[in-house]
C-alpha positions as CSV (number, residue, x, y, z in Angstrom):
1,M,-5.9,-49.2,7.0
2,V,-5.8,-46.5,4.3
3,G,-7.4,-47.5,0.9
4,W,-7.7,-45.5,-2.3
5,I,-11.2,-44.7,-3.4
6,H,-12.1,-43.5,-6.9
7,D,-15.0,-41.6,-8.5
8,L,-16.7,-40.5,-5.2
9,P,-19.1,-37.6,-5.6
10,V,-18.0,-34.2,-4.3
11,Y,-20.3,-31.4,-3.1
12,N,-18.8,-27.9,-2.6
13,G,-15.3,-29.4,-2.0
14,V,-16.6,-32.0,0.5
15,L,-16.8,-35.7,-0.3
16,A,-20.0,-37.6,0.1
17,L,-20.3,-41.1,1.4
18,E,-18.4,-40.4,4.6
19,S,-19.3,-42.6,7.6
20,A,-18.7,-42.2,11.3
21,D,-15.7,-44.5,10.9
22,E,-13.8,-42.7,8.2
23,L,-13.0,-39.4,6.6
24,I,-12.6,-39.2,2.8
25,L,-9.9,-36.8,1.6
26,I,-8.8,-35.7,-1.8
27,L,-5.0,-35.4,-1.6
28,P,-2.9,-32.8,-3.4
29,D,-2.1,-35.3,-6.2
30,G,-5.8,-35.9,-6.8
31,R,-5.9,-39.4,-5.1
32,R,-8.8,-40.1,-2.7
33,S,-8.1,-41.7,0.6
34,S,-10.0,-42.7,3.7
35,F,-8.6,-41.8,7.2
36,P,-9.9,-42.5,10.7
37,P,-11.8,-39.8,12.5
38,G,-9.6,-37.4,14.5
39,V,-6.7,-37.6,12.0
40,T,-4.7,-34.4,11.8
41,P,-3.5,-32.7,8.6
42,L,0.1,-33.3,9.8
43,E,-0.5,-37.1,9.9
44,V,-2.1,-36.9,6.5
45,A,0.9,-34.9,5.2
46,R,3.4,-37.5,6.6
47,R,1.7,-40.2,4.6
48,F,1.4,-38.1,1.5
49,S,4.9,-36.7,1.5
50,P,7.4,-36.6,4.4
51,E,9.1,-33.6,2.8
52,V,5.9,-31.7,2.5
53,A,5.1,-32.6,6.2
54,E,8.5,-31.2,7.2
55,R,8.0,-27.8,5.5
56,A,4.2,-27.4,5.8
57,T,3.0,-24.5,7.9
58,C,-0.8,-25.2,7.7
59,A,-3.3,-27.0,5.6
60,R,-6.3,-25.9,3.5
61,V,-9.2,-28.2,4.0
62,G,-12.4,-27.6,1.9
63,G,-11.1,-24.1,1.2
64,V,-10.5,-23.3,4.9
65,L,-7.1,-22.8,6.5
66,W,-6.5,-25.4,9.2
67,D,-3.9,-26.0,11.9
68,L,-1.7,-29.0,11.1
69,S,-2.2,-30.3,14.6
70,R,-6.0,-29.8,14.7
71,P,-8.1,-32.9,14.2
72,L,-10.1,-32.9,11.0
73,E,-13.8,-32.6,11.4
74,R,-14.9,-33.6,7.9
75,G,-13.4,-34.7,4.6
76,G,-12.9,-32.9,1.3
77,E,-10.0,-31.5,-0.7
78,I,-6.8,-31.0,1.3
79,S,-3.6,-29.2,0.4
80,F,-0.6,-28.1,2.3
81,L,0.9,-24.6,2.4
82,T,4.6,-23.9,3.1
83,F,6.7,-20.8,3.7
84,D,6.8,-20.4,-0.1
85,D,3.1,-19.6,-0.1
86,P,1.9,-16.1,1.0
87,E,-0.7,-17.5,3.3
88,G,1.8,-20.1,4.6
89,R,4.3,-17.3,5.4
90,E,1.5,-15.4,7.3
91,V,0.9,-18.5,9.5
92,Y,4.7,-18.8,10.1
93,R,5.1,-15.2,11.1
94,H,1.9,-15.1,13.1
95,T,3.4,-17.9,15.2
96,A,6.6,-15.9,15.5
97,A,4.5,-13.0,16.9
98,H,3.0,-15.3,19.5
99,V,6.5,-16.6,20.5
100,L,7.6,-12.9,20.8
101,A,4.6,-12.2,23.1
102,Q,5.5,-15.3,25.2
103,A,9.1,-14.1,25.5
104,V,8.0,-10.6,26.5
105,K,5.8,-12.2,29.3
106,R,8.8,-14.2,30.5
107,V,11.1,-11.1,30.6
108,F,8.4,-8.6,31.8
109,P,5.7,-10.7,33.6
110,E,3.6,-7.6,34.3
111,A,3.4,-6.6,30.6
112,R,0.0,-6.6,29.1
113,L,-0.6,-7.8,25.5
114,A,-2.6,-6.1,22.8
115,I,-2.4,-7.4,19.2
116,G,0.3,-9.1,17.1
117,P,-0.5,-9.6,13.4
118,P,1.8,-10.8,10.6
119,L,3.0,-8.4,8.0
120,E,4.1,-8.8,4.4
121,D,7.8,-9.1,5.5
122,G,7.5,-9.8,9.2
123,F,5.3,-9.2,12.2
124,Y,4.8,-6.9,15.2
125,Y,3.2,-7.1,18.6
126,D,1.8,-4.2,20.6
127,I,2.5,-4.5,24.3
128,D,2.1,-2.4,27.4
129,P,5.2,-3.1,29.5
130,G,4.7,0.0,31.7
131,R,7.8,1.8,30.3
132,S,9.6,2.4,27.1
133,L,11.8,-0.4,25.8
134,D,15.4,0.1,24.7
135,P,17.8,-2.0,22.5
136,D,19.1,-3.9,25.5
137,D,15.5,-5.0,26.2
138,L,15.1,-6.3,22.7
139,L,18.3,-8.4,23.0
140,R,16.9,-10.0,26.2
141,I,13.6,-10.7,24.5
142,E,15.3,-12.1,21.4
143,E,17.4,-14.5,23.6
144,E,14.2,-15.7,25.3
145,I,12.7,-16.3,21.8
146,G,15.6,-18.6,21.0
147,R,15.0,-20.6,24.2
148,I,11.3,-21.0,23.4
149,V,12.1,-22.2,19.9
150,E,14.5,-24.7,21.4
151,E,11.9,-26.0,23.8
152,D,9.7,-27.0,20.8
153,L,6.5,-26.3,22.7
154,P,3.4,-27.9,21.1
155,I,0.8,-25.2,20.0
156,R,-2.8,-26.2,20.7
157,R,-6.1,-24.6,19.6
158,E,-8.9,-24.4,22.1
159,A,-12.5,-23.1,21.7
160,L,-14.0,-21.2,24.7
161,S,-17.3,-19.8,25.6
162,R,-17.4,-16.0,26.0
163,E,-17.6,-16.3,29.8
164,E,-14.6,-18.7,29.9
165,A,-12.5,-16.4,27.7
166,L,-13.3,-13.3,29.7
167,S,-12.5,-15.1,33.0
168,L,-9.3,-16.5,31.6
169,F,-7.9,-13.1,30.5
170,R,-9.3,-11.2,33.5
171,E,-7.4,-13.6,35.8
172,R,-4.2,-12.8,33.8
173,G,-4.7,-9.1,33.9
174,E,-4.9,-8.8,30.1
175,D,-7.2,-5.8,29.9
176,Y,-6.7,-5.3,26.1
177,K,-7.8,-8.9,25.4
178,V,-10.9,-8.5,27.6
179,E,-11.8,-5.5,25.5
180,M,-11.4,-7.4,22.3
181,I,-13.4,-10.4,23.6
182,R,-16.3,-8.1,24.5
183,E,-16.4,-6.8,20.9
184,I,-16.6,-10.3,19.3
185,P,-20.1,-10.6,17.8
186,P,-22.5,-12.9,19.5
187,G,-22.4,-16.4,18.0
188,E,-18.9,-16.1,16.6
189,E,-16.5,-18.7,17.8
190,I,-13.9,-17.6,20.4
191,T,-10.6,-19.5,20.3
192,V,-7.2,-19.3,22.1
193,Y,-3.9,-20.9,21.4
194,R,-1.7,-22.4,24.1
195,Q,2.0,-23.1,24.1
196,G,3.6,-24.0,27.4
197,E,2.6,-21.5,30.1
198,F,1.5,-19.0,27.4
199,V,-2.1,-18.5,26.1
200,D,-3.3,-15.9,23.6
201,L,-6.6,-14.9,22.0
202,C,-6.4,-15.8,18.3
203,R,-8.3,-17.2,15.3
204,G,-5.2,-18.9,14.0
205,P,-4.1,-21.1,12.4
206,H,-0.5,-21.6,13.7
207,L,2.5,-23.9,13.4
208,P,2.2,-27.2,15.3
209,S,5.0,-26.3,17.6
210,T,7.5,-23.5,18.4
211,G,10.4,-25.6,17.3
212,R,9.2,-25.2,13.7
213,L,10.4,-21.7,13.6
214,G,13.7,-21.0,11.9
215,R,15.4,-17.6,12.3
216,V,13.5,-14.9,14.3
217,K,15.0,-11.4,14.4
218,L,13.6,-8.4,16.3
219,L,14.2,-5.2,14.4
220,T,12.9,-2.1,16.1
221,V,10.5,-0.8,18.7
222,A,8.2,2.2,18.3
223,G,5.3,3.9,20.1
224,A,1.8,3.1,18.9
225,Y,-1.5,4.2,20.3
226,W,-3.9,1.5,21.2
227,R,-6.1,1.1,18.1
228,G,-4.4,4.1,16.5
229,D,-6.4,6.5,18.8
230,E,-4.3,9.2,20.4
231,R,-6.8,9.3,23.2
232,R,-5.9,5.7,24.2
233,P,-2.8,4.4,25.9
234,M,0.6,4.5,24.1
235,L,1.9,1.0,23.6
236,Q,5.3,-0.3,22.6
237,R,5.2,-1.9,19.1
238,I,8.0,-4.5,18.6
239,Y,8.7,-5.2,15.0
240,G,10.4,-8.5,13.9
241,T,10.7,-10.9,11.1
242,A,11.1,-14.6,10.7
243,Y,12.6,-16.8,7.9
244,E,13.3,-20.5,7.5
245,T,17.0,-20.1,6.9
246,P,19.9,-17.8,7.9
247,E,20.5,-17.0,4.2
248,Q,16.9,-15.8,3.8
249,L,17.1,-13.7,6.9
250,N,20.4,-12.1,5.9
251,A,19.0,-11.2,2.4
252,H,16.0,-9.6,4.1
253,L,18.2,-7.6,6.5
254,Q,20.2,-6.3,3.5
255,R,16.9,-5.2,1.8
256,L,16.0,-3.4,5.0
257,E,19.3,-1.5,5.0
258,E,18.7,-0.6,1.4
259,A,15.2,0.5,2.2
260,R,16.5,2.6,5.1
261,K,18.8,4.4,2.7
262,R,15.9,5.1,0.4
263,D,13.4,6.2,3.1
264,H,11.6,9.2,1.6
265,R,11.4,10.9,5.0
266,R,15.1,10.9,5.5
267,L,15.7,11.9,1.8
268,G,13.1,14.6,2.1
269,R,15.1,16.2,4.9
270,E,18.5,15.7,3.3
271,L,17.5,16.9,-0.2
272,D,15.3,19.7,1.2
273,L,12.2,18.5,-0.6
274,F,9.4,18.8,2.0
275,S,8.7,18.9,5.7
276,L,5.9,17.9,8.1
277,Q,5.5,20.3,11.0
278,E,3.3,19.8,14.0
279,E,3.0,23.6,14.4
280,G,1.1,23.6,11.1
281,G,-0.8,20.4,11.8
282,G,-0.1,16.7,11.8
283,G,-0.3,15.0,8.4
284,L,-0.1,18.3,6.4
285,V,2.8,18.6,3.9
286,F,4.9,21.7,3.4
287,W,6.6,21.6,0.0
288,H,10.0,23.3,-0.1
289,P,11.2,24.9,-3.4
290,R,13.0,21.7,-4.5
291,G,10.2,19.4,-3.8
292,A,7.8,21.9,-5.4
293,A,10.0,21.8,-8.5
294,V,9.7,18.0,-8.8
295,R,5.9,18.2,-8.2
296,E,5.5,21.0,-10.8
297,V,7.2,18.9,-13.5
298,I,5.0,15.9,-12.7
299,E,1.9,18.1,-12.8
300,E,2.9,19.7,-16.2
301,F,3.5,16.2,-17.6
302,W,0.2,15.0,-16.2
303,R,-1.7,17.9,-17.7
304,K,-0.1,17.6,-21.1
305,E,-0.8,13.9,-21.4
306,H,-4.4,14.3,-20.2
307,R,-5.2,17.0,-22.7
308,R,-3.6,14.8,-25.4
309,R,-6.1,12.0,-24.5
310,G,-9.2,14.2,-24.6
311,Y,-9.5,15.3,-21.0
312,Q,-10.6,18.8,-20.0
313,L,-9.3,20.3,-16.7
314,V,-11.6,21.7,-14.1
315,Y,-11.2,23.3,-10.7
316,T,-13.6,22.9,-7.7
317,P,-13.7,24.5,-4.2
318,H,-12.0,23.0,-1.2
319,I,-15.3,23.1,0.9
320,A,-18.9,22.3,0.1
321,R,-22.2,22.2,1.9
322,L,-22.8,19.2,4.2
323,D,-26.0,18.4,2.3
324,L,-24.0,17.5,-0.8
325,W,-22.1,14.7,1.1
326,K,-25.4,13.4,2.5
327,V,-26.8,13.0,-1.0
328,S,-23.6,11.3,-2.2
329,G,-23.7,8.9,0.7
330,H,-20.3,9.9,2.0
331,W,-21.8,11.3,5.2
332,D,-23.4,7.9,6.0
333,W,-20.7,5.6,4.7
334,Y,-17.4,7.6,5.1
335,R,-18.0,10.0,8.0
336,E,-15.3,8.6,10.3
337,N,-12.7,9.7,7.7
338,M,-14.0,13.2,7.3
339,Y,-13.2,16.4,9.2
340,P,-16.1,17.7,11.3
341,P,-18.5,20.2,9.8
342,M,-18.0,24.0,10.2
343,E,-21.0,26.2,10.6
344,L,-21.2,29.5,8.6
345,E,-24.4,31.7,8.5
346,G,-26.5,28.8,9.7
347,V,-25.2,26.4,7.0
348,D,-22.9,23.4,7.6
349,Y,-19.8,23.0,5.4
350,L,-17.2,20.3,5.1
351,L,-13.7,20.2,3.8
352,K,-14.0,17.9,0.8
353,P,-12.7,14.3,1.2
354,M,-13.5,13.6,-2.5
355,N,-13.8,15.6,-5.7
356,C,-16.6,13.5,-7.3
357,P,-19.7,15.2,-5.9
358,L,-18.3,18.6,-7.1
359,H,-17.7,17.3,-10.6
360,I,-21.3,16.0,-10.5
361,L,-22.5,19.5,-9.8
362,I,-20.6,20.8,-12.9
363,Y,-22.3,18.1,-14.9
364,R,-25.7,19.1,-13.6
365,S,-25.1,22.8,-14.5
366,R,-26.6,22.3,-18.0
367,V,-28.6,19.9,-20.1
368,R,-26.4,17.2,-21.6
369,S,-26.9,15.3,-24.9
370,Y,-25.7,11.9,-25.9
371,R,-23.5,13.7,-28.4
372,D,-21.6,15.3,-25.5
373,L,-20.5,12.0,-24.1
374,P,-18.1,10.9,-23.0
375,L,-17.1,13.9,-20.9
376,R,-13.6,13.4,-19.3
377,W,-13.0,16.0,-16.6
378,A,-9.7,15.9,-14.7
379,E,-8.5,17.9,-11.6
380,L,-5.5,18.0,-9.4
381,G,-7.8,18.4,-6.5
382,T,-6.6,18.7,-2.9
383,V,-8.8,16.8,-0.5
384,Y,-8.8,16.4,3.3
385,R,-9.3,13.2,5.2
386,F,-9.0,12.6,8.9
387,E,-6.3,10.0,9.7
388,R,-5.5,9.3,13.3
389,S,-2.1,10.5,14.6
390,G,-0.9,6.9,15.1
391,V,-1.1,6.0,11.5
392,L,0.4,9.1,9.8
393,H,3.6,8.2,7.9
394,G,5.6,10.8,6.0
395,L,4.1,11.4,2.5
396,L,2.4,8.0,2.5
397,R,-0.3,8.6,5.0
398,V,-1.3,12.2,5.4
399,R,-4.4,14.3,6.1
400,G,-4.3,16.7,3.2
401,F,-3.3,15.5,-0.2
402,T,-3.8,16.2,-3.9
403,Q,-5.4,13.5,-6.1
404,D,-4.7,13.3,-9.8
405,D,-8.4,12.8,-10.1
406,A,-10.7,12.5,-13.0
407,H,-14.3,11.6,-13.6
408,I,-15.7,10.3,-16.9
409,F,-19.4,10.6,-17.7
410,C,-20.4,8.2,-20.5
411,R,-23.1,6.0,-22.0
412,E,-23.2,2.4,-21.1
413,D,-22.1,1.4,-24.5
414,Q,-19.0,3.5,-24.1
415,L,-18.1,2.1,-20.7
416,E,-15.7,-0.7,-21.7
417,E,-13.8,1.6,-24.1
418,E,-13.4,4.3,-21.5
419,V,-12.1,1.8,-18.8
420,A,-9.6,0.4,-21.3
421,G,-8.5,3.9,-22.1
422,V,-7.8,4.6,-18.4
423,L,-5.9,1.4,-18.0
424,D,-3.7,2.3,-21.0
425,L,-3.1,5.8,-19.6
426,A,-2.2,4.4,-16.2
427,R,0.3,2.0,-17.8
428,F,1.9,4.9,-19.7
429,M,2.1,7.1,-16.7
430,L,3.7,4.5,-14.4
431,R,6.2,3.4,-17.0
432,S,7.1,7.1,-17.7
433,F,8.1,7.5,-14.1
434,G,10.1,4.4,-13.9
435,F,7.6,1.8,-12.5
436,P,7.5,-1.0,-15.0
437,D,6.0,-3.6,-12.7
438,W,2.6,-3.7,-11.0
439,E,-0.2,-6.0,-9.8
440,L,-3.9,-5.6,-10.7
441,T,-6.8,-6.4,-8.4
442,L,-10.4,-6.5,-9.3
443,S,-12.1,-5.3,-6.1
444,V,-15.7,-6.5,-6.0
445,R,-18.6,-6.7,-3.5
446,D,-18.7,-9.3,-0.7
447,P,-21.8,-11.2,-1.8
448,Q,-22.5,-12.2,1.8
449,K,-22.4,-8.5,3.0
450,K,-24.4,-6.6,0.5
451,E,-25.6,-4.2,3.2
452,K,-22.2,-2.6,3.1
453,Y,-22.8,-1.2,-0.4
454,I,-25.4,1.1,-2.0
455,G,-27.3,0.0,-5.1
456,G,-28.9,-3.2,-6.3
457,D,-27.5,-6.4,-7.8
458,A,-28.2,-5.5,-11.4
459,V,-26.0,-2.3,-11.4
460,W,-23.2,-4.0,-9.5
461,E,-23.1,-7.0,-11.9
462,K,-23.0,-4.6,-14.9
463,A,-20.2,-2.6,-13.3
464,E,-18.1,-5.6,-12.3
465,E,-18.5,-7.2,-15.7
466,A,-17.4,-3.9,-17.5
467,L,-14.2,-3.9,-15.5
468,R,-13.6,-7.6,-16.2
469,R,-14.1,-7.1,-20.0
470,A,-11.7,-4.2,-20.1
471,L,-9.0,-6.1,-18.3
472,E,-9.4,-9.1,-20.5
473,R,-9.5,-7.0,-23.6
474,L,-6.0,-5.7,-22.8
475,G,-4.8,-9.2,-21.9
476,L,-3.9,-8.1,-18.3
477,D,-3.5,-10.6,-15.5
478,Y,-5.5,-9.8,-12.3
479,R,-6.9,-11.4,-9.2
480,V,-10.3,-10.9,-7.7
481,E,-10.7,-9.5,-4.1
482,E,-14.1,-9.9,-2.7
483,G,-15.2,-7.3,-0.2
484,E,-12.7,-4.7,-1.3
485,A,-15.0,-2.6,-3.5
486,K,-15.9,1.0,-2.6
487,F,-19.3,1.5,-1.1
488,Y,-20.6,2.9,-4.4
489,G,-18.9,0.6,-7.0
490,P,-16.3,-2.0,-7.9
491,A,-12.8,-1.0,-8.8
492,I,-9.6,-2.0,-10.5
493,D,-6.8,-1.3,-8.1
494,V,-3.2,-1.1,-9.2
495,R,-0.3,-1.9,-6.8
496,L,2.9,-0.7,-8.3
497,K,6.3,-2.4,-7.5
498,D,9.5,-0.5,-6.7
499,A,13.1,-1.4,-7.2
500,L,13.1,-3.4,-4.0
501,G,10.0,-5.4,-4.9
502,R,7.8,-3.5,-2.4
503,G,4.2,-2.7,-3.3
504,W,2.7,0.8,-3.3
505,Q,-0.9,1.8,-3.7
506,G,-1.3,3.4,-7.1
507,P,-4.0,4.0,-9.7
508,T,-7.6,3.0,-9.2
509,I,-10.5,2.8,-11.6
510,Q,-14.0,2.6,-10.3
511,V,-17.3,2.1,-12.2
512,D,-20.3,3.8,-10.6
513,F,-23.9,3.5,-11.5
514,N,-25.1,4.7,-8.1
515,L,-24.0,8.3,-7.7
516,P,-25.5,9.3,-11.0
517,A,-28.8,7.8,-9.7
518,R,-28.5,9.5,-6.3
519,F,-27.9,12.9,-8.0
520,D,-30.5,12.2,-10.7
521,L,-28.1,12.8,-13.6
522,G,-29.3,12.4,-17.1
523,Y,-28.6,13.1,-20.8
524,T,-30.9,13.4,-23.8
525,G,-30.7,10.3,-26.0
526,P,-31.2,10.0,-29.7
527,D,-34.8,9.0,-28.9
528,G,-35.4,12.3,-27.2
529,R,-35.8,10.6,-23.8
530,I,-33.7,11.2,-20.7
531,H,-31.1,8.4,-20.0
532,R,-28.8,7.9,-17.0
533,P,-25.0,8.2,-17.6
534,V,-22.4,5.9,-16.0
535,M,-19.6,7.5,-14.0
536,V,-16.0,6.3,-13.9
537,H,-13.9,7.6,-11.0
538,R,-10.1,7.2,-11.6
539,T,-6.6,8.2,-10.6
540,V,-3.6,7.2,-12.6
541,L,-0.9,8.2,-10.0
542,G,-3.0,8.1,-6.8
543,S,-2.2,11.1,-4.5
544,L,0.7,13.2,-5.5
545,E,2.1,13.0,-2.0
546,R,2.1,9.2,-1.8
547,F,3.3,8.9,-5.4
548,L,6.2,11.3,-4.7
549,G,7.1,9.3,-1.6
550,A,7.2,6.1,-3.6
551,L,9.1,7.8,-6.5
552,T,11.7,9.2,-4.1
553,E,12.3,5.7,-2.7
554,Q,12.2,4.1,-6.1
555,C,15.1,6.2,-7.3
556,A,16.8,6.7,-3.9
557,G,16.5,10.5,-4.3
558,A,18.5,10.4,-7.5
559,F,15.7,11.6,-9.8
560,P,16.1,11.2,-13.5
561,L,17.3,14.3,-15.2
562,W,13.9,15.4,-16.5
563,L,12.5,15.3,-12.9
564,S,15.5,16.5,-10.9
565,P,14.8,19.7,-8.9
566,V,18.3,21.0,-9.7
567,Q,19.6,19.6,-13.0
568,V,22.9,21.4,-13.2
569,R,25.1,23.1,-10.6
570,V,27.9,25.4,-11.8
571,L,31.0,25.4,-9.7
572,P,33.6,28.3,-10.2
573,V,37.1,27.2,-9.3
574,L,37.9,30.6,-7.7
575,E,36.1,33.7,-6.8
576,R,37.3,35.4,-9.9
577,H,35.5,32.8,-12.0
578,L,32.1,33.8,-10.5
579,P,31.1,36.2,-13.3
580,Y,31.6,33.5,-16.0
581,A,29.8,31.0,-13.8
582,H,26.8,33.3,-13.6
583,S,26.9,33.8,-17.4
584,V,26.7,30.0,-17.8
585,L,23.8,29.9,-15.3
586,A,21.9,32.6,-17.2
587,R,22.3,30.7,-20.5
588,L,21.1,27.4,-18.9
589,R,18.1,29.1,-17.4
590,E,17.4,30.8,-20.7
591,E,17.3,27.3,-22.3
592,G,14.7,26.2,-19.6
593,F,17.0,24.2,-17.4
594,R,16.9,24.2,-13.6
595,A,20.3,25.3,-12.6
596,E,22.2,27.2,-9.8
597,V,25.7,28.4,-8.9
598,D,27.6,27.3,-5.8
599,G,30.0,30.2,-5.2
600,R,30.8,29.5,-1.6
601,P,34.4,30.0,-0.5
602,E,34.8,26.2,0.4
603,K,37.3,24.1,-1.5
604,L,36.2,22.9,-4.9
605,S,36.4,19.3,-3.8
606,A,34.1,20.0,-0.9
607,R,31.5,21.6,-3.2
608,I,31.7,18.7,-5.6
609,R,31.1,16.3,-2.8
610,D,28.1,18.3,-1.6
611,A,26.6,18.3,-5.1
612,Q,27.0,14.5,-5.2
613,M,25.4,14.1,-1.8
614,E,22.5,16.2,-3.1
615,K,22.2,13.9,-6.1
616,I,22.5,16.7,-8.7
617,P,22.9,15.1,-12.1
618,Y,25.5,17.4,-13.6
619,M,28.2,19.6,-12.1
620,L,30.0,22.1,-14.4
621,V,33.4,23.2,-13.2
622,V,34.6,26.5,-14.7
623,G,38.0,28.1,-14.4
624,D,40.4,30.1,-16.5
625,A,40.6,27.6,-19.4
626,E,36.8,27.2,-19.6
627,K,36.2,31.0,-19.4
628,E,38.7,31.6,-22.3
629,G,37.2,28.8,-24.5
630,G,33.5,29.4,-23.7
631,A,33.4,25.8,-22.3
632,V,32.5,23.8,-19.2
633,S,34.2,20.9,-17.5
634,V,31.5,18.3,-17.0
635,R,31.1,16.0,-14.0
636,A,28.2,13.6,-13.9
637,R,26.4,12.2,-10.8
638,A,27.0,8.8,-12.2
639,G,30.2,8.3,-14.0
640,G,32.4,11.1,-12.7
641,Q,34.5,13.3,-15.0
642,K,33.0,13.5,-18.5
643,G,35.6,15.9,-20.0
644,T,35.4,19.5,-21.3
645,L,32.7,20.5,-23.8
646,S,31.6,23.8,-25.3
647,L,28.6,25.2,-23.6
648,D,26.6,24.9,-26.8
649,E,27.4,21.2,-27.1
650,F,26.7,20.5,-23.4
651,I,23.3,22.2,-23.8
652,R,22.5,20.1,-26.9
653,Q,23.3,16.9,-25.0
654,L,21.4,18.0,-21.9
655,R,18.3,18.9,-24.0
656,E,18.3,15.5,-25.5
657,E,18.7,13.6,-22.2
658,A,16.2,15.8,-20.4
659,S,13.4,15.3,-22.9
660,W,10.1,14.0,-21.4
661,P,9.0,10.4,-21.9
662,S,6.7,9.7,-24.8
663,L,4.7,6.9,-26.2
């Protein structure tokens, strides 16, 4: 019989005074209750709230996620997660990935399974079916998923020894699972999940049964190298999503369609912005004139704002001696992401993956005084990092990219002020380009894995505290992510949100006490002694490539007037109007606008349609009446016909609309 127990002591979320005959749990409403050993979270949830039990996807017990059907091993605080919670959705979609894998094995019994993680909006599973899959195959698999859901198969967790797990998956011919088991560290628990005839290697947790799934939809299939390594087998990656209700699924499918229309890779081709060409090298971007025009405006705006805020611009080489990267620690901690060395005259050089060590060399080029600090040095520096072919993705994941990079060398007493200044600049830049929403993360060390980072506790604590104070000084909400710090220092990472609510990696601000020490940097203090500066690494856009990919999708290729690669297109009605069209063009260019003439012999309606498809903000139609009156007939990308204006009046309005953002 369940009884309510009050005022029991709690240690680290676990209740004391448990006996072999009972478990003491603190329920979500704060009540304490005793339960018999072996009770499951689902049984607890049914007693606490039948509605919660119906919607729960997993439990959190003593801070650990727990299967609803897994017997509890000890008491403590218990809460229940649903599809509305991010972690609850992950469990839901992870279960959907397992159901997908089970369906694949039923349709293609010889298929071998790799991995199947949940994603932010769905899930995927990498499989090796022995051939490429087509849309008809996806339909067959999806139908089988429906049957598995109807069967409402119980899902059970089972712990195995390493030998048992290897034997189980060897017998099933699951080579990829065998490889994964062999890489599990000694002493780490190995678990599998079973549902009907299907079993998969997994940490879990999962839903209690397949019948708990609502709507599961398979979306696409693509090739993916095993572990992203082009030297390994090519697998078939099946993408899908899962929601509780048909309405949620339909809304998601509509968002996907909108995202497809905004895909920067498609728009890059259609608007002639950039290309990625294997002949030139995977992951290397070729900027076409129109894309270069957008990038040029961004860079000009960036430089102007940085100079206004006290930054000085620097330029550094694209390569540097290998020894430099050994001193910085990148060679030991970041080598797998760097291009291999090149040997010249007996000296090894590297393409730079970062700009920071080169800025450090500039700092070391002369003696610095405390009066010189802070030094704010900014560079649009192109860097090169090795990304495997399987993860390259348009402008978002490339091998050569330009960082809007800067490094601030300052005294410790200036640190908080400098970080706050960077945050203010980042906010201004994102809002200027049409990104009003973002999320902030304070990325700190994993206190249990300090060996992953350079430097001692004292400098890490000072760096993390400086970032916290700057965030709180500006009244910004943030969450803390343990284990996400860079190897040399903690960071504030900004994830910007686009018009569809999707997140994009954006600005980052890192406080670093370690590289100044490794390079023995110093400045002369007011006491005449040498002191160590602090270094702030920061970007306020990220890489220009990734930022332009996000910006293109944010505005669906319809860039605001000040950023549009072509702001105005002049359309002569007939060939005889070409001279006047070119005089209008000359005037527009003289005023500093990006304009062009479309004098092709096609019909005027076809040329207007082409300009609209190319998302050009303004079209100026000129014929006899416009020529005689020194006027233009104005059509807008949004809003259609705007009427006839004198060329002077149009230019006045255009200048006002095309002005750069300001504080």
